C-alpha positions in Angstrom: 0.0 -0.2 0.1 2.5 2.6 0.5 4.4 2.1 -2.6 1.1 2.3 -4.3 0.7 5.7 -2.4 4.4 6.6 -3.5 3.7 5.8 -7.2 0.6 7.9 -7.4 1.8 11.0 -5.7 4.5 10.9 -8.2 2.1 10.5 -11.0 0.3 13.4 -9.3 2.8 15.2 -9.0 3.9 15.0 -12.9 0.5 15.9 -14.0 -0.1 18.9 -12.0 3.3 19.9 -13.2 2.7 19.4 -16.4 -0.8 21.3 -16.4 1.3 24.3 -14.6 3.7 24.2 -17.2 0.9 24.7 -20.3 -0.9 26.9 -18.7 1.5 29.4 -17.6 3.2 29.7 -21.0 1.3 32.7 -23.1 2.4 31.7 -26.0 1.2 28.7 -26.3 -2.3 28.4 -28.8 -6.0 28.1 -27.7 -5.7 24.6 -29.2 -2.7 23.6 -27.1 -4.3 25.2 -24.0 -7.2 23.0 -25.1 -5.3 19.3 -25.0 -7.8 16.8 -23.7 -4.7 15.4 -22.0 -5.0 17.9 -19.5 -8.4 17.8 -19.2 -9.5 16.0 -15.8 -13.2 14.5 -15.2 -15.8 15.5 -13.0 -18.8 13.3 -11.4 -21.2 14.7 -9.1 -23.6 12.9 -7.1 -26.5 14.3 -6.4 -28.8 17.1 -8.5 -31.2 17.9 -6.1 -29.1 21.1 -5.4 -28.5 24.2 -7.1 -24.9 23.9 -6.1 -24.9 20.8 -9.0 -25.5 23.7 -11.6 -23.6 26.8 -10.5 -20.8 24.8 -9.9 -20.7 23.2 -13.5 -21.2 26.6 -14.9 -18.3 27.5 -13.4 -15.9 24.5 -14.0 -17.5 24.0 -18.2 -17.0 27.3 -19.0 -13.5 28.0 -17.4 -11.5 25.0 -19.0 -8.7 27.5 -20.1 -8.5 28.8 -16.9 -5.8 27.8 -15.4 -7.0 28.4 -11.6 -9.1 25.3 -12.7 -6.5 23.2 -14.5 -8.8 21.8 -16.9 -11.4 20.5 -14.3 -14.9 20.1 -16.1 -18.2 17.7 -14.8 -18.6 15.3 -17.9 -21.2 12.9 -15.7 -23.6 12.8 -12.7 -25.7 10.7 -11.0 -29.1 12.3 -10.0 -29.7 10.8 -6.4 -29.8 12.9 -4.2 -32.9 13.5 -1.8 -35.4 10.7 -1.9 -37.6 11.9 1.1 -36.9 15.1 1.3 -39.9 16.8 -1.3 -38.1 20.5 -1.5 -35.0 18.2 -2.9 -36.6 15.5 -4.5 -38.8 18.1 -6.7 -35.8 19.8 -7.9 -34.2 16.4 -9.9 -36.0 16.6 -12.9 -35.3 20.3 -13.6 -31.7 20.4 -13.0 -31.1 16.9 -14.5 -32.8 18.1 -18.1 -30.7 21.2 -17.1 -27.0 19.9 -16.6 -28.0 17.9 -19.6 -28.4 20.7 -21.9 -24.4 21.5 -20.6 -23.2 18.7 -22.4 -23.1 16.4 -18.4 -23.7 12.8 -19.1 -26.8 11.5 -16.6 -25.6 7.6 -15.2 -28.1 5.7 -13.4 -25.9 4.6 -10.3 -22.9 5.9 -8.7 -20.3 2.8 -9.6 -21.2 3.9 -13.3 -20.3 7.5 -12.4 -17.1 6.0 -10.8 -16.4 4.2 -13.7 -15.9 7.8 -16.1 -14.4 10.5 -14.3 -11.6 11.2 -12.1 -13.0 13.1 -9.1 -16.2 13.6 -7.4 -18.2 16.4 -6.2 -20.5 15.1 -3.6 -23.5 17.4 -3.6 -26.3 15.3 -2.5 -28.9 18.1 -0.2 -29.3 15.5 2.2 -26.8 14.7 4.3 -28.2 11.8 5.8 -27.0 9.7 2.6 -23.3 11.2 2.5 -21.8 8.0 4.3 -23.1 5.9 2.4 -22.2 7.3 -1.2 -18.4 8.6 0.4 -17.9 4.6 1.3 -19.0 4.2 -2.5 -16.2 6.7 -3.5 -13.4 5.9 -1.0 -13.8 2.2 -2.3 -13.2 3.4 -5.8 -9.6 5.4 -4.6 -11.3 8.6 -6.1 -10.8 12.1 -4.1 -14.0 13.7 -3.3 -15.3 17.0 -2.0 -18.3 16.9 0.3 -20.8 19.9 -0.1 -22.9 21.1 3.4 -24.2 19.7 5.4 -21.2 16.9 5.6 -23.5 14.8 6.9 -26.4 15.2 9.5 -24.9 13.9 12.4 -21.4 13.8 13.9 -21.2 10.4 14.4 -21.5 10.1 10.3 -19.3 12.3 10.3 -16.8 11.0 12.2 -17.0 7.7 10.1 -16.1 9.2 7.2 -12.8 10.8 8.4 -11.8 6.8 9.7 -12.9 5.5 5.9 -10.9 8.7 4.8 -7.9 7.5 7.2 -8.0 3.9 6.1 -8.4 4.0 2.5 -5.7 6.9 2.6 -7.8 9.6 0.7 -8.2 13.0 2.4 -11.4 14.4 2.3 -13.1 18.0 3.1 -16.7 19.5 3.4 -16.9 23.1 3.2 -19.3 26.2 3.0 -18.5 28.6 0.3 -19.2 30.8 3.1 -15.7 30.1 4.4 -14.4 32.5 1.7 -16.8 35.3 1.7 -15.6 38.7 1.0 -13.4 40.2 4.1 -11.6 36.8 5.5 -8.5 37.7 3.4 -8.0 40.6 5.7 -8.0 38.6 8.8 -4.8 38.0 10.6 -6.1 35.2 12.9 -3.7 35.4 15.5 -5.0 38.7 16.6 -8.9 37.9 16.5 -10.4 38.3 20.2 -14.3 37.1 19.1 -16.7 37.4 16.0 -19.7 37.4 15.4 -21.6 35.6 12.1 -24.7 35.6 10.6 -26.9 33.3 7.8 -30.6 32.0 6.9 -31.1 29.5 9.3 -34.1 27.6 7.6 -34.9 24.0 9.3 -35.6 20.1 7.5 -37.6 18.0 10.1 -34.8 15.4 8.8 -31.6 17.2 10.0 -30.7 18.5 13.4 -31.4 22.6 13.5 -28.8 24.2 12.3 -27.2 21.1 10.4 -29.3 22.2 7.2 -28.9 25.7 6.4 -27.4 27.5 9.5 -24.0 25.6 8.8 -23.6 28.3 6.4 -23.2 30.8 9.6 -21.5 28.6 11.8 -19.0 27.7 9.4 -18.3 31.7 8.9 -17.9 32.2 12.2 -15.0 29.3 12.9 -13.0 30.3 9.9 -12.5 33.8 11.5 -12.4 32.0 15.2 -10.7 28.9 14.6 -11.3 25.6 16.9 -11.0 25.5 20.5 -14.8 26.3 21.5 -15.5 24.5 24.4 -18.9 25.0 25.1 -22.5 26.5 23.8 -25.4 28.5 24.9 -28.4 28.6 22.5 -31.5 31.1 22.2 -34.1 30.3 20.2 -37.1 31.6 19.1 -39.5 30.8 15.9 -37.9 33.0 13.5 -34.4 33.3 15.4 -31.4 31.4 16.8 -28.7 33.1 18.8 -25.9 30.3 19.8 -22.9 32.1 21.8 -19.7 30.1 21.9 -17.2 29.7 24.3 -13.7 29.3 23.3 -10.9 27.8 25.7 -9.0 31.1 25.7 -12.2 33.3 26.7 -12.7 34.4 23.6 -16.8 34.9 22.4 -18.4 34.1 19.4 -21.5 34.2 18.2 -24.2 33.0 15.7 -27.0 34.4 14.9 -29.6 32.4 12.3 -32.7 33.9 11.0 -36.0 32.9 9.2 -37.9 35.9 8.8 -36.7 39.2 7.4 -34.4 39.4 4.9 -32.1 36.6 4.1 -28.2 37.4 3.9 -24.9 36.4 5.2 -21.8 38.3 6.7 -20.6 39.1 10.1 -17.7 40.8 11.7 -14.7 39.9 13.1 -12.9 41.9 16.2 -9.4 42.0 16.4 -6.7 43.7 18.5 -6.3 46.2 15.9 -9.8 47.1 14.6 -13.4 45.4 13.5 -13.5 43.8 10.0 -17.2 43.5 8.4 -17.2 40.0 7.2 -19.2 40.1 3.6 -21.1 40.1 0.8 -20.9 36.6 -0.6 -18.6 36.1 -2.8 -20.0 33.3 -5.2 -18.6 30.0 -5.7 -15.1 30.8 -7.6 -13.3 30.7 -4.3 -14.5 27.6 -3.0 -13.8 25.9 -6.7 -10.5 27.0 -6.8 -9.7 25.7 -3.4 -11.2 22.2 -4.5 -9.4 22.0 -7.9 -6.2 22.5 -5.3 -7.2 19.7 -3.4 -8.0 17.9 -6.3 -4.3 18.1 -7.7 -2.5 18.0 -4.7 -4.4 15.6 -2.3 -3.6 18.4 0.8 -7.0 19.7 2.1 -7.9 23.2 2.9 -10.4 22.3 5.9 -8.4 20.1 8.6 -11.1 17.2 10.0 -11.1 18.2 13.3 -12.5 21.8 12.4 -14.9 20.0 10.3 -16.2 17.9 13.6 -15.9 20.9 16.0 -18.2 22.5 13.7 -20.5 19.8 13.7 -20.4 19.6 17.1 -20.8 23.1 18.2 -24.1 22.6 15.9 -25.1 19.1 17.5 -24.6 21.0 21.7 -26.8 23.7 19.9 -29.7 21.2 20.0 -28.7 20.2 23.1 -28.7 23.4 24.7 -32.2 24.3 23.0 -33.5 20.6 24.7 -32.4 21.8 27.7 -34.0 25.3 27.9 -30.9 27.5 26.9 -28.6 25.8 29.6 -24.6 25.8 28.5 -23.7 22.4 27.0 -19.9 21.1 26.2 -18.7 20.4 23.4 -16.7 17.7 24.9 -19.5 16.0 26.1 -20.9 15.9 22.5 -17.9 14.9 21.1 -17.4 11.9 23.8 -20.9 10.9 23.3 -20.6 10.5 19.6 -17.3 8.5 20.2 -14.6 10.9 19.6 
């Protein structure tokens, strides 16, 4: 296994170097830049989310953009949610739309894996991600898992255990991790943060996993790991979750279900306050996904992703307890960490 991984690393490095050399030469013709040998085939699992369409549009209209290194979507497996009506209803329309972009529709994940190099796991239903991810791992493919990574902390732990077993790094992220303003923050100077996003609910998922994940990920992008406890205040239209970090810093998430839906926040630093937002679109995330596809190096560590999920489960427990403080350590221990 060690020799196999070494050969794969050498092969991947050679391909990446070749790609950089071609795209970096301004004297090459367009025909040379679009040499089929430099294109990498992306497969999508799940056509029940607008992300599948948005990602395909960006990648397939930017084949000669060196940021995307020739990665483009060639095939998709539509399913996808089978018991969440709002997601299921999208599948027929999104299937036709993605077909119009030249993407082949296949009838199984196995068929998809036979025809692509890497996977975007886009299924909107986090309950399905563990089962689908295991099939991808067994095929030896690199994979990005869109939000929510899973519908439980336990399933996320199992995915990362499989990642270690198959020696295939994997990551999950909201595109809000790369919102405007993030690049201006010196993480070492952050003394606290507020973040907000819509937090619509879906009965099949823990409250914040379905949509609040966007704002929670924004919060953790600024604050980093180390949250020790959570308190949640909940009403019909609003959630406010206050996290206390081990160094005494406070980070808060506000999830909204009324008024204008928007994303943003504020980072409080030693030298001043930095506004987060507006949303910067999908392109910054896709650039990071492509870098990971090329190198196998993840931009978001599993420890941070697991803490984000533990934060959201702790928020649910605090709600159940009427707003009492809940320890993330206890939540993680119950999940098997």
